[in-house]
N, C-alpha and C positions, 0 to 999 in steps of 0.2 A: 269502666274506661279501657280502652285499648292499652293503654299506658300500663295500667296495673297487671294486665295479663303477659306482656311482653316487655321484658326489661331493656333499657337501653344497651346495658352491657351485651345482652344477648342479641340484639339488633346489629351492634357493631362488630361483634364476633363473627356473625354470618356474612356481613359485607367484606370483612377482612379476609374471610376464607374464599370470597368471590361469589358467594351465594347470594347474590342481591335478591333474586326473584323469590328466594325461599323467605328472605326477611320480609319482602313485601307481602307474600302469602300471609305469614302469621298476623300482619296488621289487619287482615280483613275476615279472620275467622270469627265464627259465631254470627256473622250479620245475616241478615234477611233481605231478599230481593225480588221484585216483580218486573218482568220484561214483557212488553207487549210484543205481538206478532214474532215469538219466539220458537216456533216450530221448524223453522226454516231460515236459510239465508242469514242476512246480518243477525236477526235477532238469535238464530242458534250459535252463531260465533260468539255473541255476547253473554249467553247464559252459560256456556260451555267455559269461556275464559273466567267468568265470576266463580264457577265451581272449581276450576283449578286454583284459583286465588285463595279458596278457604272460605267463601261463603258456604254455609251449611243448608240453609233452605232456601229454595228457589221456585217462584211461581211462574209457569209458562202460561202467558196468554196465546190463545190462537183461535183463528175464525172457524175452520171446517176440517182441516185435515188430520183427521184423529190418528192415522199411521204415522205421519211426521212427527205429530206431537209425542206420541208414545216413544218413537225412536230416538227424539231428543232427551226425554225423560230418562231414559235407559243410560244415554251417554252420560247424563249427569250423575246418576246413581253411580257409575263406573268411576266418576271421579270423587266419590266420596260424600255427595250431597244429596239432601233429599229433594225431590221434585213434588210439586203438586200442578194439575193441569186445570187451568181456567179457562174454558170455552166461552167465547163472547165477541160481539162486534163492537169494536172500540168507535165505531162512528156512531153509535147509538148511546146518548146519555144515560139511559137507564141501565143499559148492559155494563157501562162504564162503573157505575155506582154499586150494581150487583157484584162485579169483579172485586171491587175493594172490601165490600162486605165479605165475601168468601175469604179474602187474605186475612182480613181482620180476625175472623174466626179461626183460621187454620195457623196462623204465626202468632197467637195469644196476644192479640191487640198491637203489634209490633212491627214495623216496616222500616228499614234501613236505606235501602236503594230502590229508586223506581226508574227505569228507563222506558221511554216511550219510543217505541221503534215502528209499530205496525203501520200499514197503509192498507186500503182496499186492493183487492185484486183487480187487474186491468179491467176496466169496464168503460161507463160513460165519461168519467173524468180524463182518460186518456184519448185526447183530441187535439186537434190543431186548433189554432185561434178561430178560424172562421166556422168551424164545426164545433167549438164548445157551446154546452148547453147548460141552462140552470142547474139540471139534475147533476151533472158531473161535476159543476163548481160546488155544489152542496156536498156531494161525497168527499171532495178534497178536503174543503175547509172543516166538516164535522170530524173527519178523521184525524186531522193536525192541530190547528190551534183550538178548537172546541174541545177535543179530546184531551188536549193537555192542559187546559184551563180547569175543566171537571176533575181531571186526575191528580191536579196539585192540591185542588181544594179537598178532594176525599183522602189524599195520602198524608197531608202535612199533621192532620190529628194523631196519626199512628207512628209519626217519626221522632226519635230523639234528637237531641242536639248531635249535630255532625251527620246529620242524614244528607243523602244526596239524591237529586233529580236530573235527569240527563234526557233529553231530547236528541233523536236522530234525525237530521235535516239533511237538506242539500242546498247548501247557501248560493252557489253560483246561479240556481234558479231564480233568486230574487234580483239577481242585478244583470243577467243577461238574458237573451232570447233565442238562442241558437236551437235548444231542444224543444222544438215547436209544439209537440204533443203534451209537454210538460206545463202548458200555461195554467192550468187549474191548479194543479200540485204545486207549482213554482210560487204561485200567490200564496197558497196555503201554508207552505212552509215558510215563507217569509213572514206570515202572520205568527206562526209558531215561535220563531225566533224571537219575535217583538214579545210575545207572552213570555218566554224564558227571561228576558231581562226585566221585566215587570215583577215577576215571581222572584227573581233574585233579589231585588230589592226590598220586597216584601217580606221575606223570610230571612234576611241577613241576620237580623237581631236573634233569630231562633238558632242560629248556628246551621242552618240548612242551605246548601250550596245549590244552584241550579244554572245548568250550563247545556250548550249544545255540542254535539259532535257532527262535523259534516264530511262524509267520505266523498271521494271521486266515485267513477264508475267501478263496481263491485262485481267480481265474478260471483257466480251462484247466488243471484240477486233477480229483479226484474228484468235485467238485460236478457238472462237467459230463456225469456219467454218471447224475445224477438226474433223474427226470421233468421236462420242462420248466417245467411250472406250479411244482414246487419250487424249482428254479433260479431263475426269475424273480423269485419272491419273496423269496429270500435275498438277489439282487441289489438288488431294489428296498428292502429293509430295511436293507440297508448305506448305500445312497445317500441314503436319508431322513435320516441323521444318527447312525444307530445307530453306525456306524464315523464317529468325529468328522472325519476327513478327506473322507468322503463317498463313499467307493467301496469296492469289492473290492480287495484285493490282486493282484498279478499275479507271474508267476514271475521276471520282472526285478527287482522289489522285493526278493526274496530273493536272487537272485544279487547284488545290489548290497551287501546284508548281509554275505554270506558272503565276498565280496572285501574287504570292510573289515577282516575278522575276520584275514584272511590277510596283511594288510600288517604290516610290522616295529612300526608304532606301536601295535599290538594286542597285543604280546608281554607286557603285564603284565596281560590280560584272560583269566581262566581260571576254570572251574566255574560259569560265568553261563548264565542262560537270557535271551537278548536278543530282546526281543518286537518283532517287525516287522508291525505289525497296523493302522496308521493311528490309534492310540488306542484301538481296540475293547477292549482289557482295562482300560481306565480307566473303563468305563461300569457303571452300576447298572441291573439289570433293572426295578427299580420307578421309576426316574426318567430316562426318555429325554429327550434334548434337546427333541424336537419337541412335548412337552407342557408344557414348562416356561415357554415364552413369555419367557424371559429376554432382555433388552436386548442386542444385539450377536451373538446366537446365531442363525444362519440356520437 
């Protein structure tokens, strides 16, 4: 148990010295983690933060970019953790099962944290409603809700009490329709969010929590694959105040949220969608801040 390794007195002393994050890091030491889609972008931000937080063995799942995976592994090692590379397509059930078989072997049959972040590279799934195809819809759902279901089934036998399962979603896609090319993935992520809630109930008695983290638009993500004028327009829109904090999110922002959910203090949080979006989900499209002229609003 973590409590046996880190005394309450030590934890309190660290907090009194103002070193809250060091105290938090101690809580995550000796844990193991598997993160899908972890060689770049949000996934990389997550694994780097977990390594900084004291998790000692981290499995990096990735699809095809060996150079990016090797670079992320090096950065993990620089932070004092061991990295293993697990190449595989999370949209294929057999490959998801092989991924967990590899982790079981390399981690001596134990896995404390699983984060499902991966999505397919832009392809048939990224199309507006009238151009959506069965192929694209299958790509999206296979990589999100189906992959999450199989992953939960595979990782639970490896998890001790206190294990953490986290899905990276995009919750606005399940309740809005403005990002037109997101129709397939919006439905798939909505289904994954539902999957998270069902597993949260199913696994509660085992002491395993299951939650979703919902970013806003994130720099160093799929947005960077968009034409530069589109990307710059999105960036300017967020910086203008549409996101109240006034900027796009970063992979590190999402890594911070995942690390917090992995702390012992988060053990009573389950079945929830945590918005990590700088307040973007609080905004109404018909009344942006920059047209209100409200005193005190920059």
